[in-house]
C-alpha positions in Angstrom: 118.4 -39.7 203.7 118.7 -43.2 202.2 121.4 -41.9 200.0 123.2 -40.3 203.0 123.1 -43.6 204.9 124.4 -45.5 201.9 127.2 -43.0 201.6 128.1 -43.5 205.3 128.4 -47.3 204.6 130.4 -46.7 201.4 132.8 -44.3 203.2 133.6 -47.0 205.7 134.1 -49.6 203.1 131.1 -51.8 203.9 128.0 -53.1 202.3 125.1 -52.1 204.6 121.5 -53.1 205.2 119.3 -51.2 207.5 115.7 -51.0 208.8 114.4 -48.7 211.5 110.9 -48.2 212.7 109.2 -46.0 215.3 107.5 -48.4 217.8 104.5 -46.1 218.2 104.1 -45.6 214.5 105.0 -48.8 212.6 104.3 -47.2 209.2 107.1 -44.7 209.8 110.2 -46.5 208.7 113.7 -46.1 207.1 114.6 -48.9 204.7 117.9 -49.6 203.0 117.6 -53.0 201.3 115.8 -54.2 204.5 114.3 -57.3 203.0 117.7 -58.8 201.9 118.5 -62.0 203.7 121.9 -61.7 205.5 123.9 -64.2 207.6 123.2 -63.0 211.1 126.2 -64.3 213.1 125.5 -63.9 216.9 122.3 -61.9 216.3 120.7 -65.4 216.2 120.9 -65.3 220.0 118.1 -62.8 220.1 115.4 -65.0 218.4 116.8 -67.9 220.4 116.2 -65.9 223.6 112.6 -65.0 222.7 111.9 -68.6 221.7 113.3 -69.8 225.0 111.1 -67.3 226.9 108.0 -68.4 225.0 108.7 -72.0 226.1 108.9 -70.8 229.7 105.5 -69.1 229.3 104.1 -72.2 227.8 105.3 -74.3 230.7 107.6 -76.4 228.6 110.8 -75.3 230.2 111.8 -74.4 233.8 114.1 -71.4 233.8 115.6 -72.7 237.0 116.7 -76.0 235.5 120.4 -76.4 235.9 123.0 -77.5 233.4 126.7 -78.4 233.9 129.0 -77.3 231.0 132.3 -79.2 230.8 135.3 -77.4 229.3 136.1 -80.5 227.2 132.9 -80.3 225.2 131.5 -76.7 225.5 131.8 -74.3 222.5 134.9 -72.1 222.2 134.6 -68.4 222.1 136.2 -65.1 223.2 133.8 -64.4 226.2 131.9 -65.9 229.0 131.9 -69.6 229.9 133.9 -70.4 226.8 137.0 -69.0 228.6 136.7 -70.9 231.8 138.9 -73.8 232.7 136.5 -75.8 235.0 133.0 -77.3 234.8 130.3 -74.7 235.5 126.8 -75.3 236.6 124.2 -72.7 235.8 120.4 -72.3 235.5 118.9 -71.9 232.0 118.0 -68.3 232.6 121.5 -67.5 233.8 122.8 -69.1 230.6 120.5 -66.8 228.7 121.8 -63.8 230.5 125.4 -64.7 229.7 124.5 -65.5 226.1 123.0 -62.0 225.6 125.1 -59.7 227.8 128.6 -60.9 226.6 127.5 -63.0 223.6 128.6 -66.2 225.3 128.9 -68.9 222.6 129.0 -71.8 225.1 125.9 -70.6 226.9 124.1 -70.1 223.6 124.8 -73.6 222.2 123.8 -75.1 225.5 120.5 -73.2 225.4 119.9 -74.1 221.8 120.4 -77.8 222.6 117.6 -77.4 225.2 115.2 -75.5 222.9 116.0 -77.6 219.8 116.4 -76.4 216.2 113.0 -77.8 215.1 111.1 -76.3 218.0 112.8 -73.0 217.5 111.9 -73.0 213.8 108.2 -73.5 214.7 108.3 -70.7 217.2 109.9 -68.3 214.7 107.2 -69.1 212.2 104.6 -68.4 214.9 106.3 -65.0 215.5 105.6 -64.3 211.8 109.3 -64.1 211.0 109.1 -65.3 207.4 112.8 -64.9 206.4 114.5 -65.9 209.6 116.2 -69.3 210.1 118.5 -70.6 212.8 120.1 -73.4 211.0 122.8 -74.4 213.6 124.6 -73.2 216.7 128.1 -71.6 217.0 130.0 -74.9 217.4 128.5 -76.3 214.1 129.2 -73.0 212.4 132.8 -73.2 213.4 133.0 -76.8 212.2 131.7 -75.6 208.9 134.4 -72.9 208.7 137.1 -75.5 209.5 135.8 -77.6 206.7 135.9 -74.7 204.3 139.4 -73.6 205.3 140.8 -77.1 205.7 142.0 -76.4 209.2 141.4 -78.6 212.2 141.5 -75.9 214.9 138.7 -73.3 215.2 141.0 -70.5 216.2 143.2 -71.2 213.2 140.2 -71.2 210.9 139.0 -67.9 212.3 142.6 -66.4 211.9 142.6 -67.6 208.3 139.3 -65.9 207.7 140.7 -62.6 209.2 143.8 -62.8 206.9 143.2 -60.3 204.2 146.0 -61.9 202.1 144.0 -65.1 201.8 141.0 -65.7 199.5 137.8 -66.0 201.5 136.5 -69.6 201.3 133.5 -70.0 199.0 130.2 -69.8 200.7 131.3 -68.4 204.0 129.1 -65.3 203.8 126.2 -66.8 201.8 122.9 -66.6 203.7 121.9 -70.1 202.4 124.8 -71.6 204.4 124.2 -69.9 207.7 121.6 -68.8 210.2 120.1 -65.8 208.5 117.5 -63.1 208.7 116.6 -59.7 207.3 116.7 -56.3 208.9 112.9 -56.0 208.6 112.4 -59.3 210.3 114.5 -58.2 213.2 112.7 -54.9 213.7 109.4 -56.8 213.5 110.6 -59.1 216.2 111.7 -56.2 218.4 108.5 -54.3 217.8 106.3 -57.2 218.7 108.5 -58.0 221.7 108.4 -54.4 223.1 104.6 -54.2 222.6 104.1 -57.3 224.8 102.6 -59.2 221.8 104.9 -62.3 222.1 105.6 -63.0 225.7 104.1 -62.6 229.2 104.8 -59.4 231.1 107.4 -61.2 233.2 109.3 -62.7 230.2 109.0 -59.5 228.2 110.6 -57.6 231.1 113.3 -60.2 231.4 114.3 -59.9 227.7 114.2 -56.1 227.8 116.3 -56.0 231.0 118.8 -58.5 229.6 119.2 -56.6 226.3 119.8 -53.3 228.2 122.6 -55.0 230.1 124.6 -55.9 227.0 128.2 -54.9 227.6 129.1 -53.9 224.1 128.7 -50.2 223.5 130.9 -49.7 220.4 128.3 -50.2 217.7 124.6 -49.1 218.0 125.1 -47.3 221.3 128.0 -45.3 219.9 125.5 -43.3 217.8 123.6 -42.2 221.0 126.4 -41.3 223.5 124.2 -39.8 226.2 123.1 -41.5 229.5 119.6 -40.2 229.0 119.2 -42.4 225.8 118.7 -46.1 226.5 120.0 -48.7 224.0 119.0 -52.4 224.3 120.8 -54.4 221.8 122.4 -57.6 220.5 125.6 -57.6 218.4 126.7 -60.2 215.8 130.3 -60.7 214.6 131.8 -63.2 212.2 134.7 -62.5 209.9 133.8 -59.4 207.9 130.3 -59.4 209.2 129.5 -56.7 211.8 125.9 -56.3 213.0 123.7 -55.0 215.7 119.9 -54.9 216.3 118.2 -53.2 219.2 115.8 -50.6 220.5 116.8 -47.0 221.1 114.6 -45.1 223.7 115.0 -41.3 223.8 114.5 -39.2 226.9 110.9 -38.3 226.0 110.1 -42.0 225.8 109.7 -42.4 222.1 111.4 -45.6 221.0 112.8 -47.0 217.7 113.7 -50.5 216.6 116.8 -50.5 214.5 118.6 -53.3 212.7 122.0 -52.6 211.0 123.9 -55.3 209.2 127.2 -54.8 207.5 129.8 -56.8 205.4 133.2 -55.1 205.4 135.7 -55.1 202.6 138.3 -56.4 205.1 138.0 -59.2 207.7 140.4 -57.8 210.4 139.3 -58.9 213.9 139.2 -55.2 215.0 137.4 -52.7 212.8 136.5 -49.7 214.9 135.5 -47.6 211.9 132.9 -50.2 210.9 131.6 -50.4 214.4 131.2 -46.7 214.6 129.5 -46.6 211.3 126.7 -48.9 212.6 126.0 -46.3 215.3 126.1 -43.4 212.9 123.8 -45.1 210.4 121.3 -45.8 213.3 121.6 -42.2 214.5 120.7 -40.9 211.0 117.8 -43.3 210.8 116.4 -42.4 214.2 116.8 -38.7 213.5 114.8 -39.1 210.4 111.9 -40.9 212.2 111.7 -38.4 215.1 
């Protein structure tokens, strides 16, 4: 089966990493280079969400606290508050929902500023995530890309990264230069989260409900195209990186944590075949674990 999953990745022209585990049988896993540290792009928003919710449980943050995001200073991006022309005031928990459901960069950076990089690092260690680091938010990541491409505008830097006729700047896809994790760390986080081991019942339910509301159905969920199968996930996209991690729950109630990370041979902004390959690889892994 591992050879078949690897062949699926190779056929789509991607390097792939995968880990899948049955939530009720943690010794039952599918592993394809699952301990390799990979830049996680917007998947970092999942550990940020869990860390944020732990701080609510600990009484250190009020989810109803309101922030105003000004368009002149908020992080650019293709979705959510990043697109809006006027100042927006939202509660922290509503920022978290926007961050997860539409991968809102502006909301994520605002929430990361509240949580703090050092405090989040301590929380991730307490979650036993030994190979997961959130080194910076999206705005800082875009600034790093601008530095590497020599371009002043973030959109121009992203366009340059997507240009297959240009050489990819050195270090862009190196885990040491980015927020990074492993597939096995992400399934551990999901397994502990779904078991109620990390958060209160209220915050566990909030995270689960928010992940189930993710709008993007073209990756992990594409492998399970039936209304009776529930997929709660979080995507990650940056240049040639295409990822998704999540929990797949079948009609009988058996559930599986799955993390699929890919690096494509090309960096086009739209890569439907790679997106579909993530769903297919996840489907093969879940079928093996059933």
